[in-house]
N, C-alpha and C positions, 0 to 999 in steps of 0.2 A: 510400479506404482504401489503405495501402500493401501490399505483398505480405507483409510481415513481420508487420503487424497482421492481416491476413487469415489467414495461418497460424496465429497465436496464438489467433485467434477460433475457427478450426476446431478447433484443440486443446481448447478449452474445451468445444465440443458433444460431442467424442468422449469426454472424460474426465468430463462432468457425471453421467452414469448411475453411473459408478464412485465419484465423490465422494459422491453421494446414498446409495448402497449402503453405503459407509464410515461416512456419518453415521448412519445406522439401526443399523449394527452397533456404533457406539461407545455408542449410547442403550442398549444391554443393561446397561451399568454406570452410564450416567449419562443417565436419561431425559430431561434438559433438552436433549440433542442433537437429539431429535425433535420438541420443540415449536417452533411458529411456524416451521417449516421452509420454508413457502410464501414467507416473507419473503425467503429466500436466493434465490428465483427471481424476486424483484421485486414479488411480490404484497402491497402493503401499502395500508392504509385510512387516510388522512390528510384533515383537513379543508383547504379552499382557504384558506390563510392564508400571509402573509409567512413566509419560514422561512430559518434558517440550518442547514445540515446539517454535524455534526461526527462524524467517524470516528474511533473509537479501538478498536483490534483486540481487546485483552484487558484483564486487571486492572490491570497496571502503567500502561498508557496512559491508561486510563480515570480512575485516581487522579491521574495527572499532569495531565490536563485540566481538574481541578476548578477552579483559580484562573481559567482561561480561560472555562470554561462560566459560572461566577459573573460574571465581567466582561461576557460576551455578554448575559446575562440582564438586568444592570443597564443596559448601554448601549443594548441594543434591545429595549425592553419590548414594543413592538407585534409583534415577530417570535417565533414558535415556534422552539425550539431542538430539533432531531432529532438524538439520539445514537445512532449505530449502533455494533455490536460484532460481531466474528467468533465468539468463543467464548462458550459459556453462562456461564462464570465472569465474563467481561467484562460481559455482559448483567446478571448478578445484581448486580454491583458498580455499574453504572450505576443501576439502579433503587433500590439501597440509598442511594447518594450524592445523587442528584437527585430521586428520586421522582417526583411529578407536575408539577414545574417544568419538565420536558423531556419530550418524546416519546422513545420507545424503540422499537428495531427491530434485527433482525440485518441484516447488510452483504449487498447482494446479490453473487452471483457475478459474475465479470467477462466474462460473454458478452454479446454485443452486445444481444440483445432482452431480457435480463433487467436490464441497466443502464438501457436505454432505457424500460422499463416503470416500474422504479423511480423514475428520474429524472422521468418525466412525471407521476408520482402525488406525488412530494415537492415538485417545482418549487421547488428552493431558490433564494435569491438569491446564496448563497455556500456553497462546499464547503470545509471546513477538515479536512484529514487530518493526524492526529497521528503524528509521528515518520517512519518509513521505509516507508510504503505507497504504492508506485508501481504503480497499476492503468491499464493502457494504454486499455482500452475506456472506462472511467469518465472519466478525465481527457479523452480525445478527445471523448466525448459532452458533456461540460460546456462544452468549448471550442466545440463546434458549436452549443450552445444558449445561447452568451454568459453562462454561469455562471463567474465567477471562481473560481479554486481557489488556495487557501493550504496548503502543507505546513509545519505549525508544529512546532516543537522537533524539527526535521529532523535526523537523524543518519545517518551512513553509515560503517561500520566498514570497515577495509581489507579484511576478507573480503567484505562485501557488495560493495565497489567492484569487486573483481576478478569476482565474479559477475555483476554488472550489466554490466561492461565486455565481457564475452563475448556479451552480447545487445544490444550499442550500436545495431545497426541498428533494433532494435525500441524500445529505451528513449529514446535521445537525441532521436529527433522527439516523443516523448511529453513529455519533461521541458520541452521549449521551448514546450509549451502551457500549462505551469503559471504562474499568475500571479505568484506569490512563493514562495520558499523560505526561511524563516526558520530558520537553522542554529543549532546549540548551539555550535559552535567553528570557529576558522578551518580546521581540519584537515577539518571536514565541508564546508565551502565548497569547499576543494580538491578533495575526493573526488567532490563533485556535478559539479564542471567537468570532471574526469576522465571521467565517464561521459556528459558531452554536455549538462549544463544550461547555460542561458543566463546568463553571469556578471552581467548587468544585473538578473537576477531573483533574485539570491541576496544575503542579508544576514545578519548576525549578531545574533541576539537573546539568546543565552545559553541556559541550561538552565531550563526552566520547573519543573522538579522541585525546584529550590531554593525556589521560592515556596510549597511545601507547609507551610512553616514558618508562613505566616500563616494557615493553615487547619487547624492541628492544635494541640489543647489539649493541653499537656504539663505543666501544673501540677497535674493530679489525682493524688491519691495512689494509688499501685498497689494496686488492690483485690485482685489476685492474692496479693501479698506477705502480706496479712493472714490468708490462709487456711493459708499453709505455715509450716514451722517458722521461727521468728524469726531464727535465725541462718544460713538457707540462702543459698546462691549460686545464681543462675539463668542458664543458658545456653539462649539461644533459637537454634535451627538452622532458619532461615526458607527457604520456598520451596524446598526439595529436589527434586531430581529421581531418577529411577531410576538406581541405581549409586551415589548419594551416601549414602544412609541407612545402609547397612553401615558405611562409613567413619566416619560420625558416631558410630555406636553404638560402634564399637571406641575411638574417641577418648574417648568418654565413660567407658568402661570403665577406661581408663588414668587419666583425670582423677579418677575417683571414688577412686581409691586415695589420691590427694593430698589431695582435698576431698571428704570423706565426706558434706557436707551438700549437695553440688551437685545441683541438679535441672535435667534436660533437658527443654526443650519443643521438640518435634520437630514441625514443620508443613509437610508436603508441598505442593508447588505445585498439584497437581491432585487434585480429588476422587476421580475414579476410582482412585487409588492408596492411598486412606486404609485399605482393608481389608488391603492387601499389607503396608503399612507397619506396621499394628498387629501382624500376625503376626510381622514381624521383631523388633519390641519385645517381644513375648511369648516370644520364644525367648531373651531375655536373663534373667540372674538379678534383674532390677531390677523394682520394683513399676511396672506401667504403667496409666494411667487415660486414657480417651478423654474428650475434651472434649463429645463429642456425647452422653456418658452421665452427665457430671458438671458440674453448674453450680457446684459447691463441691468443693475438692479437700481432702485430709486431710493431716496433718502426716507421713504415711507415704509419701505419693507421691513417686516417683523420676523417673520419666518421664511426661510429659504429651504425649499425641498430639492435636496441634492439628487436628482433624478437623472444622473449621468454617470459614466464610467470613466475611471482614470483621472479624475480631478481631486483626490483626496488631498494632495500636496497643495492645491490651489486653496482648498478650505483651511487646512492647518496652518499655512503661512499667514492668514488673517485672524487666526483664533487667539483668544484670551485665556480660553480653557477648554479641555476636550474630555468628552466622555466616550469611552470605547464600548461598543456594544457586545451582545452575545454574553453579558455577564449578570444580567438581572434575570435571565432564563438560563436553564442548564445547557447552554451551548458550550462554554468552556472559553469563551472570550476571543479576542483577536489581537493583532500585533500593535503594542502601544509605542513600539519605538518609532513608527512613522510619524508619530506626533512629537515625540520626544526630540527627534532630531531638529525640530524648530524651537525646542527650548521651551514647550508649552506644557503647563502642568496637566497631568493625565489623572482622570477620576473613573473608577469603574464600580459595577456591583461585585458581589462575593464569589461568582462562578469564574474563576480565572484558571481552572485545572489545566487548560492546554497551554498557558503561559506563566506557569507558577514560578519558575526559574528567572524569568525575565522580570516579573512583578517583585520578586524578592530582592532583585538588585535595585529596581527603580524605587521601591517604597523605602529602602534603607538609605538611599541617597536624598530622600525627601523631594522627589520630583514626580511621585505618583501615589495615589491614595485609593484603597480598596475600601468601599463603605458597604454596609450590610442591610441597608433598608433605604427606601425612597427618602425618608426623613433625613437620614444621616447624609445620603448623597446631596440633598438641597442644602444642607448646612455646609457642607465641604465646599461645595460650589460657590456658595455666597461668600465664604472666607477668601477663597482663591480670587474672586473677582474684586475683592477690596484691596489687594495687593498694591502697593505703591511702586513706581518705577524702579527704585533701588531694589526692592524684594524681587521684582520680576527679573531684572538683569542677573541677580544673585542666583535665582532658580535656573535661568537659562545656562548660565556657566556651570552649574552643577550638572545639568543635564549632558551638555556636550563633554565635559569630563568623563562622566560615567560611561557614555557611549564609546569614547576614545580608549578608556581603560579596558574594555571588554571586547574590543576588536581583534581580528586575527585568525578567526575560523576558516575563511576562505583559503588562506595560505596552508594552513594544516591539512585541510581536505585536498587541497591540489597535491600535496605530498604523498597522500594515499593514492590518488589518481595515478600519479607518475610510477607508483609501484607496481599498480595493476596494468597500466598502459605506457611502458617506458616510450 
């Protein structure tokens, strides 16, 4: 063990009690944080069977992994697929998407004994990590136990590259132990080389999130529209973060003057914020209904608080325009493709550094727009809400064609899986 990895490990042991205290503190608002907490320390119960371990940190990565998980189940029917998550919402999404077809667990903390305990009990033949999770002790332990590791749909923003570069003495040796890194773009390949990855272990597979079109039924009639006023327009503000909801509500108040029938569906990213966002909505002059309290909405509804999980497709199917959150604050944005699948125009704020490659493709196709101020955001929303049916259909066709053109990452990733696990 290098001195840098030793120091990193010691830091984990020092911080672990604080992390656990924070975990239980957060459980005051969301009890899911204290459920199955022992799994985070490596205590899991699994049968002794051939196993492929796939890690997806939260909701976005879990949804993106679905084509890959489906392919793994089909290609390796004698293997159990273990899906781990870091967040409760990620775990809930995993259970909802995959049910009993896979095993579920929280991801272990990256302290040596916890990783070793988890690895011994899981005994995987392959570890697949989604996107940008570089855990030094886990990757080192897999290398020591001859477990191949694959980072799938690998992305590395310029911000993350700078951060990892500062830790190059720790990160570079670890990356050289990764069997293969299937990157989303050429820029991601360059960024991984910058922080010390072996160029021979890098390849470009494209973005697996474009493959969600194959798993999404977009032909269903939007059930929500049947409940609301027939002439209404629907704006979905998805995955909003703290500091964004007030801006969205101000934009809505402005747009409401131009579009009296406009309905706002406001869906915060994190469940623990549902009540706070409802309070903000209640302070406006608009009628607000909570999804958790209403299975059916009335024609008088103006704001719908999407305080539920697993229903973004339900909202997107009814949308005339979508705002993707995490972009008016320095979060880096969320996946716009989940809306683009429905042929809906997407608008965001400027902070899209987690999805730069995706937004580049969508903006060049004129199916998404990145705006740099609340004023510009409101103006863009206004222009999109005035599109006639012909322009809407043309935009939908552009969106579908763009997604189809960029599909195929799952197949390329599976080719790498088959090389590591014949």
